[in-house]
N, C-alpha and C positions, 0 to 999 in steps of 0.2 A: 730548432736552430741553436747552434752553439755560438756564444758570444766571446769576443776577446775580453771584454770587461763587463762586469755587472756591478752597479753601484746601488747599495741599499740605502735609501733615504734621498728624497728630492728637495731637501732644504737647500739653502744657499751654498753650503759646502759641497753637496752632491752635484748641484747644477754647474757650479764653476769648475769642478773637477772634470765633469763630462766635457765641458767646453774646451778646457785646456788639453785634455787627452786627445780629442778629435783634431784640434789644431796641430798637435805634434804628430799624431798617427792617423793620417787622413783616411786610410783604408780600414781602420778598425771598426768593428761592430760593437756598439755600446748599448746596454740596456740599463735603465734606472727603474728600480722597484720601489713603490711607495705604498704604505699601508692605508693612507688616507685618500679621500676623494680628490684632493688637490695638493699643491705643494706649500700652501701658506697657512695650514691649520695650527702650526706650532711656532717655534722660535723665529723662523724666517718671515712669518707674517705678523708676528707680535712684538718684535723688538722695536726700540725707539726710533730706528732709522738714522741714528747719529753716525756720521762718518768720523771716527776718532782720529786724533793726530798721532798717538803713540806716546804721549807724555807720561802716562802713569806707570808704564811697565818696566820691570827690572831690565836694565841694559843687557843686551845680548840674549835675552829670552826670546822664545818664538813669538810671544805676544808683541814684543817690541819690534823685532825685525820684520815680521810679516805684517804687523799692523801698520807700520809706516809705509812700506811698499804697497801693501794691499789697498790702503786708503787712496793712494795716488791712482792706482789702476781702476778702482771702483769709480772714482770721479770721472776718469777718462771715459769709461764705458757709459756712464749715465749721460754725460754730455754728448757723446757720439750718437746716442739714441734719442736725443732731445727730450729726455725725461725730466721731471721736476727735481730741482735741487735748490736749496737755500744755503748759500755760502755765507752764513751769518757770523761765523766765528763763535768762540766760547770765552766766557769770563770765569775764572776760578777764584773763589773768594773764601778766605779763612772764616770759620764760624765758631771757633773755640780757641783756647790758648794752645791746645795740642795741634790743631790744624794750622794755626798761625806759625808755630815753630816748624811745621812740616813744609811751609810754603817755599822756603829757600831750597830744601832738599828736593822738592818737586821740580823747581826751576832747573836745578843742576841735572836732574835725571832727564828732563826734557831736552836739554842742550846735548847731553851725551847720546840721546836717541835720535838726534838730528832734527828736532822739532823747532820751528820758529816760534819764539815766545817773547812777549813784551811785559815788563814789569810796569804796573800802574799805581799811581797814588789814589787816595780816596777821591780827590777832586776829579781826576781823570776818569775814574770809574763812574762817578755820578753824572759826569757830562755825557757819558755813553748810555748809562742806564740809571735814571733817577730813582728807580724802585729798589736798587740793590743796597743792602745793609753794609756799610763800610766801617763797622765798629773798630776793626783792627787796622784800618788805614792803608792797606795794601791789597793788591790782587794781581793776577796774571791774565794776560789776553793771548789766546791761541787763534790766530787768523784762519788756519787751515780747516778747523772743525766745521762741519756742515751737517745738514740734515736732508734726507731724501725719503721717498716712499718705498719701504722694503717690498711690499706686495707688487708695486708697479715694476720694480727692478726684476723680481723673480719671474713675473709673467712675461716680460720682455726677453729674458734669458731662455725661457721655455720655448718661445717662438723661434729664437735663434737655433736652439738645439734641434728642434723638429726639422728646420730647414737644412740642417747639417746631416740629417738622416739618423739621429739618435732617438731611440724608442723610450717612452716613459709609460709604464703600466701602473695604473692606480688601483686602489682597493686590493692590494696584494700583501697580505700579512705573512711575514717570513716565519715559518714553523721550524725549519731545520736548516743548518748550514753543514754540508757534508764534505768530508775530505779537505778540511781547512779552507773552504771557500770555493771549491771547484763546482760543486753542485748545490743549488739553493732550492729548497722545497717551500712553496708558499701555499696559501689557502686556495689557490686556483690551479697551480701548475708546478712543474719542476723545470728549472733552467740550469744550463751548463755554461761554464766559461773557463777561460785560462786563468783569470785573476779577478778577485772581487775586492771591493772597498766598502767598509762599514761606516757610513756617514749618517747614522740614524738618530743622532742627537739624544733625545730623552730615552731612547731605547737602546743606545749603543752598547751598554754593558750587558744587557740581555742578549743582544745579537752575538756579542763576543763570547758569552757563555755557551750559546747554542753552537758556536763554531768550535768549541773545545779549547778556547784560549784560557790559560791560567794567568790571573793577575791579582794583585793585592788590594786594589782599590774598591771602595764601596760607594754607592750612589746616594747623594743627599740633595734632593731637589729643594729649591727655594722659590717661592712665589713672589713676583714683583707686581704690586698693585699701585695704580695711579689715582690721584684726585683730579677732577676736571674743574678748571676755572670758568665760571659762568658770567662773570662781569664783562659786558660787551665793550667796556672802555679799557680793559686790561690789555697791555701790549708790552712786548719786549723786542729789542732789536737783535739780541744775542741769546745763545744758550747760556744759562747761568748754573754753575755747579759749585759745590763746596770743595775746598781742598780736602781730599780724602785721607783716611788712615791707610797708609800703604801696605800694612801687614794683612789687610783683608782684600778679597776680590770684589768688594762692593764699593760703589762710588758715592753713596749717600743721596739724600733727596735733591733732585735737580729739576730744572724746567725742560719741557719738551713741547713741540708743536707739530701740527699737521699741515698738509697742503691747503686745507680749507680754512686755516687760521685759528683752529681750536688750540687752546693752551692747556697743558697738563703739568702736574707736579708729582714726582715720585721717583723711583718706586720704593715701597717698603720691600724688605727681603726677609720674608718669614718662612720658617720650615713648613713643608706641606706633605701630607701623607699619601699623595697620589702623583704619579709622574705627569698626569695631564689633568689635574684637579684645578681647573681655572675658576670654577665656582664650587660651592660646598657639596653639591650633589653630582659632580662629574667624576668619572673614573673611580667609582667606589669599589675597589677590589680589597676585600677584608684581609686576605693573606698578605698582599703587598703593603697595605696600611699598617698591619701589625709589625711587619718586618721593618719598614721605615720608621715607624713610631718607636719601636724598641731601640733601633740604632740611634735615633736622635736623643732619646731619653738617657741612654748610657753616656753619650758624649756630653750632654748638658750637665748630668750629675757630676761627671769628672771634670767638666769645664775645659775639655780639650779644645785647643786653639781659641780659647775664650768664647766657645759657642754658647755657654749659658748667658754670659754678659751680652753677646750679640743678639741672641734670641729674645731676651727681655727688652733690650733697647729697640729692636725692630718691631716687636709686637705692639709696643706702645703707639707706634705710628699708625696703627689701624683705628685708633681713637681720635676723633676729630680735634679735640682740644689739645691733645699731645702733639698731633701732627702740625697744627697751627703754630704752637709754641716752637717747634723745631724749624719749620720752614721760615718763620719770622727772623731767625738768625741770618737768613740768606736774603730774603725779599720782604719788603714792607708792604702793608696794605692788604694782606690775606686775612680773611675772617670767615666765620661760619656762614655768612650770608652770600659769599661769592665763590664758594667751592662746593662740589658734590662728589660723593663716592661714585665710581663708575666702573663698569665691566668693559668699557670701550677699549681700555688698554690694560690687559693683564697678561703676564708672561710667566713662564717657569724656567728657571736657570738650570741647565744640565750640568750640575756641579758634582765633582767627585772628591772623596776624602781619602787621605793616605794614612793608613794605620801605623805605618813605620815611623813617619815624622809627626803623626797625630795633628795634621793640619789639613785645611781645605787646600786643594791643589790650585796654585795660582798661575798656571800656565797651560797651554795646550798639551795634551798627552796623546801620542801615537804609538801603537804597538804593531809589530809585524808577526804574521804567521807565514807558513811556506807559500801559500797562495792567496793571502788576504792581508790587507792593512786595515786596522781599526782606529777610528778617531774617538777617543774616550772622553775627552774634556774640551769640547768646542765652546768654551765660555767666551764672553765678550773680550776682545773685539772680533769675534769670528766673522760677523757680517762685514765689517770694515776690511778685514784681512783676506776675505774669501778668494780673490783672484790669485794673490801671492801664496795663500795657503794651498791652493790647488797645485801650483808648481812645486811647492815643498813636499806635498803628499806624493806626487809622482816620483820625485827624487828619492824620498824616504823609502818608498816601496821597492826600489831597485829593479823595476820591471824593464 
């Protein structure tokens, strides 16, 4: 069978794209190809579940515009399906002189992006959250920010897609993309379509290369690891984040929680030598590890985009004493007796590096071929932005 559209990758971007395509083109035949046994093995099943407000992102960037609109649509979808959501809001707290000086800039950026924000005093913060360290006397509250279960949302979307007549084929590893996306050869079969979309996350640059696309970016994966709080008396009413350094795409150590009430703090953002190396013995491909290791070492030696400083800073957070020291700038009462290292929440960021500007790319990156559109940098807030991202992808592809 020939399809109108084939989507490579069944993460949240691929799922919402299929959803929006079918809504627009009701008679279209759509196939999603996924190399894993299900849709939640990677980013879409491992992210924090936070529905971001859009406060962080450069005004008029894709992350800002799609994040704000996408967050609204994602919430609407979750509520329409009666899925779990905690509309807890977020507190942003300065943890250093640098982040204190960035607080006003972040406030202005959020206002420009259309985000509802409240400035709070130390007393107001501690009335809301007694555990928060208010050393700098100020903070921001973002009421919109919420948290949901990304696996639950993905599984619900999959059921919707099946009811709409969309096919999802699992355990299909893409081996070759022929004629810029018209024919796709996998480990099981060969499929034809009029147009394809590469939404394969951690493998997106590899799929783009197999499609014959020329691009300047290189792939630099960063692993995010969390610590779990095991104190049964620990509680927070809000998500609590530091005011970040806006030149980097990382948000710093922050709190997270699950539907079952478990609390976590993280993530670290450390370089990793495998695209899917969630633990030390996973995805051990020596050729890939050598390539990634060499790339990281070169950039660290040259300190491009302050990667040496960033790598050293983040690597320290894997040591419990260093982690406790850092998180105590944000939250009091954390000690070695009430946290444990855990693999319960580990993710890998699909991050690309631009050799032209010598920086980590801080926005979504989309590239078109004649018959295919590639999503090369679906970094956070891709989960939040997903429904709006799908609309933008369709428009960008000019199909």
